[in-house]
C-alpha positions as CSV (number, residue, x, y, z in Angstrom):
1,X,-0.3,40.2,19.3
2,X,2.4,37.5,19.0
3,X,3.8,36.4,15.6
4,X,1.8,33.4,14.3
5,X,3.5,30.1,14.3
6,X,2.8,28.2,11.1
7,X,3.5,24.5,10.8
8,X,4.3,23.2,7.3
9,X,4.3,19.5,6.5
10,X,7.4,18.1,4.8
11,X,8.5,15.6,2.2
12,X,10.2,12.4,3.5
13,X,12.8,11.1,1.1
14,X,14.9,7.9,1.3
15,X,17.9,9.7,-0.1
16,X,18.8,13.4,-0.5
17,X,22.2,15.0,-1.3
18,X,23.9,18.1,0.1
19,X,27.6,18.8,0.4
20,X,29.4,15.5,1.0
21,X,26.3,13.8,2.4
22,X,23.7,11.5,0.9
23,X,21.2,10.5,3.6
24,X,17.5,10.1,4.3
25,X,15.9,13.5,4.8
26,X,12.8,15.4,5.7
27,X,12.8,18.4,3.3
28,X,10.7,21.2,2.0
29,X,11.1,23.6,-0.9
30,X,12.3,27.0,0.5
31,X,9.4,28.8,-1.1
32,X,7.1,27.6,1.7
33,X,8.9,29.0,4.7
34,X,9.8,32.1,2.7
35,X,6.2,32.7,1.9
36,X,5.2,32.3,5.6
37,X,8.0,34.7,6.7
38,X,7.2,37.3,4.0
39,X,3.6,37.3,5.2
40,X,4.7,37.9,8.8
41,X,4.7,34.4,10.3
42,X,7.2,32.0,11.9
43,X,7.7,28.8,10.0
44,X,8.1,25.3,11.6
45,X,8.7,22.2,9.6
46,X,6.5,19.2,10.5
47,X,8.0,15.8,9.4
48,X,5.9,12.7,9.7
49,X,5.5,11.5,13.3
50,X,3.7,8.2,14.0
51,X,3.7,8.6,17.8
52,X,0.2,8.2,19.3
53,X,-1.4,11.7,19.8
54,X,1.4,13.5,17.9
55,X,-0.9,15.2,15.4
56,X,-3.2,16.5,18.2
57,X,-0.1,17.7,20.2
58,X,1.3,19.6,17.2
59,X,-2.1,21.2,16.4
60,X,-2.4,22.4,20.0
61,X,0.8,24.4,19.7
62,X,0.3,26.0,16.2
63,X,-1.5,29.1,15.1
64,X,-2.0,27.7,11.6
65,X,-1.2,24.7,9.5
66,X,0.0,24.4,5.9
67,X,-0.2,20.9,4.2
68,X,2.3,21.1,1.4
69,X,2.3,19.7,-2.1
70,X,4.1,16.5,-3.0
71,X,3.4,12.9,-4.3
72,X,0.1,11.4,-5.2
73,X,-2.3,10.4,-2.4
74,X,-2.5,6.6,-2.3
75,X,-5.9,5.7,-3.8
76,X,-6.7,3.3,-1.0
77,X,-7.7,6.4,1.1
78,X,-10.6,7.0,-1.2
79,X,-11.5,3.4,-1.9
80,X,-10.0,3.2,-5.4
81,X,-7.3,1.2,-7.2
82,X,-4.2,2.9,-8.5
83,X,-4.5,4.0,-12.2
84,X,-1.7,3.7,-14.7
85,X,-0.5,7.3,-14.1
86,X,-0.6,7.3,-10.3
87,X,2.8,7.5,-8.7
88,X,4.2,5.4,-5.9
89,X,2.7,5.9,-2.4
90,X,4.1,8.0,0.3
91,X,2.4,6.1,3.1
92,X,4.0,7.8,6.1
93,X,3.1,11.2,4.7
94,X,-0.5,10.1,3.9
95,X,-1.0,8.9,7.5
96,X,0.6,11.9,9.1
97,X,-1.0,14.6,7.0
98,X,-4.5,13.0,7.2
99,X,-4.1,12.9,11.0
100,X,-3.0,16.5,11.1
101,X,-5.9,17.6,8.9
102,X,-8.4,15.8,11.1
103,X,-6.9,17.2,14.3
104,X,-6.9,20.7,12.7
105,X,-10.5,20.4,11.7
106,X,-11.5,19.2,15.2
107,X,-9.6,22.1,16.8
108,X,-10.7,24.8,14.4
109,X,-7.1,25.5,13.6
110,X,-6.7,27.7,10.4
111,X,-5.7,25.4,7.6
112,X,-4.3,25.8,4.1
113,X,-3.9,22.8,1.8
114,X,-1.6,23.3,-1.2
115,X,-2.0,21.0,-4.2
116,X,-1.6,17.5,-2.6
117,X,-2.7,19.2,0.6
118,X,-6.0,20.3,-1.0
119,X,-6.6,16.8,-2.3
120,X,-5.9,15.3,1.2
121,X,-8.4,17.8,2.7
122,X,-11.0,16.5,0.3
123,X,-10.1,12.9,1.0
124,X,-10.2,13.4,4.8
125,X,-13.8,14.5,4.4
126,X,-14.8,11.5,2.4
127,X,-14.2,12.9,-1.1
128,X,-12.5,11.3,-4.1
129,X,-9.8,12.3,-6.7
130,X,-9.4,12.1,-10.4
131,X,-6.1,10.3,-10.8
132,X,-4.9,12.0,-13.9
133,X,-5.5,15.2,-15.8
134,X,-3.5,16.9,-18.6
135,X,-2.3,20.4,-19.0
136,X,-1.9,21.7,-15.5
137,X,1.8,22.0,-15.3
138,X,4.9,22.8,-17.3
139,X,7.8,20.4,-18.2
140,X,9.0,18.1,-15.3
141,X,10.1,20.3,-12.4
142,X,8.7,23.5,-13.8
143,X,5.5,25.4,-12.8
144,X,3.2,26.8,-15.5
145,X,0.9,29.8,-15.0
146,X,-2.8,29.6,-15.9
147,X,-5.9,31.5,-15.0
148,X,-8.5,30.5,-12.4
149,X,-11.9,32.0,-11.6
150,X,-12.6,32.6,-7.9
151,X,-16.2,32.4,-6.5
152,X,-16.9,35.9,-5.2
153,X,-19.2,34.8,-2.3
154,X,-16.6,32.7,-0.5
155,X,-13.8,32.9,2.0
156,X,-11.3,32.7,-0.8
157,X,-13.3,35.2,-2.8
158,X,-12.9,37.8,0.0
159,X,-9.1,37.3,-0.4
160,X,-8.7,37.0,-4.2
161,X,-10.9,38.8,-6.7
162,X,-12.4,37.3,-9.8
163,X,-9.9,35.9,-12.2
164,X,-6.2,35.4,-11.2
165,X,-3.2,33.8,-12.7
166,X,-1.6,31.1,-10.6
167,X,1.5,28.9,-10.7
168,X,0.5,25.2,-11.2
169,X,2.0,21.8,-11.3
170,X,-0.3,18.8,-10.8
171,X,-1.8,15.8,-12.6
172,X,-4.5,14.9,-10.1
173,X,-7.6,16.8,-9.1
174,X,-10.7,16.8,-6.9
175,X,-13.5,14.5,-8.2
176,X,-16.4,14.0,-5.7
177,X,-16.4,16.7,-3.0
178,X,-15.9,15.8,0.6
179,X,-18.6,16.5,3.2
180,X,-19.0,20.1,4.1
181,X,-16.7,21.4,1.3
182,X,-17.7,23.8,-1.5
183,X,-15.8,24.6,-4.7
184,X,-14.5,28.2,-4.5
185,X,-12.4,28.4,-7.7
186,X,-12.1,26.6,-11.0
187,X,-9.9,26.5,-14.1
188,X,-11.1,27.2,-17.6
189,X,-11.5,23.5,-18.3
190,X,-13.7,23.0,-15.2
191,X,-11.0,21.5,-12.9
192,X,-11.6,22.3,-9.3
193,X,-8.9,24.8,-8.3
194,X,-9.9,25.6,-4.7
195,X,-12.2,24.2,-2.0
196,X,-13.2,25.5,1.5
197,X,-15.5,24.6,4.4
198,X,-19.0,25.8,3.6
199,X,-21.3,27.7,6.0
200,X,-18.6,28.7,8.4
201,X,-16.2,31.6,9.2
202,X,-13.4,29.2,9.9
203,X,-10.4,29.3,7.5
204,X,-10.1,25.8,6.1
205,X,-9.1,26.3,2.4
206,X,-7.4,24.1,-0.2
207,X,-5.8,25.5,-3.4
208,X,-4.7,23.3,-6.3
209,X,-2.0,25.8,-7.2
210,X,1.3,26.6,-5.5
211,X,1.3,30.0,-3.8
212,X,4.9,29.4,-2.6
213,X,6.0,29.5,-6.2
214,X,4.7,33.0,-6.8
215,X,4.8,36.5,-5.3
216,X,1.2,36.8,-4.2
217,X,1.0,37.0,-0.4
218,X,-2.8,37.3,-0.1
219,X,-3.7,33.7,0.6
220,X,-0.9,33.2,3.2
221,X,-1.7,36.6,4.8
222,X,-5.3,35.5,5.2
223,X,-4.3,32.3,6.8
224,X,-2.1,34.1,9.3
225,X,-4.9,36.6,10.1
226,X,-7.3,33.8,10.8
227,X,-7.8,32.6,14.4
228,X,-9.3,29.4,15.7
229,X,-12.8,29.9,17.3
230,X,-13.1,29.5,21.0
231,X,-15.4,26.5,20.6
232,X,-15.2,25.2,17.1
233,X,-18.0,22.9,15.8
234,X,-16.4,19.6,14.9
235,X,-16.3,18.6,11.2
236,X,-16.8,14.9,10.6
237,X,-13.6,13.7,9.0
238,X,-13.5,10.3,7.4
239,X,-11.1,8.4,5.2
240,X,-10.1,4.8,4.5
241,X,-6.7,3.6,5.6
242,X,-4.9,0.4,5.4
């Protein structure tokens, strides 16, 4: 069996510094590719690409997709106005990652959404977001650990058991669930901490925490072990765009 090729979506920054350079950059925290590699996969970075058919072409070449964390999803994608705590939009990332999620769902490609990636999975399936919650991260730029309870009878529950401590840094959360999704983990305050496609053996999971910031390989290992079905049933994916 060949080593799984895992695509990971990237940030797109107007300016980043390294060495003597300060230039626009597509970048990704090293924890992502290291987690893929430690779990036995090959990591490929996926910067935004607006060429027609690019998302479908990428999905056809991958064995799994990770939609990484990052800035707030622009509320227009779930028919809402920005709240006072909502950050500036990352429109190229929104368009690219929503297209990748929809292509992955159509193809049955194993999919893991991390933090923002989980929220985008929910939005792609017609769900909405809470634009601000308190107490789910440390000081700026630092993760905080907190416990989550995983639903036993779920795809995620077969990977993680019961109550686990996870590294977290977010201020938005799932509100109304997207079509076909079920909650498979929650925090002590009731915040949705993980979602997955219901009634299917396909691996399409979103976690609100950051596995790449910890040492637990189980979720990533499960993603790499998953395989797309021969003829996946399409999942209707919707979402409002400009």
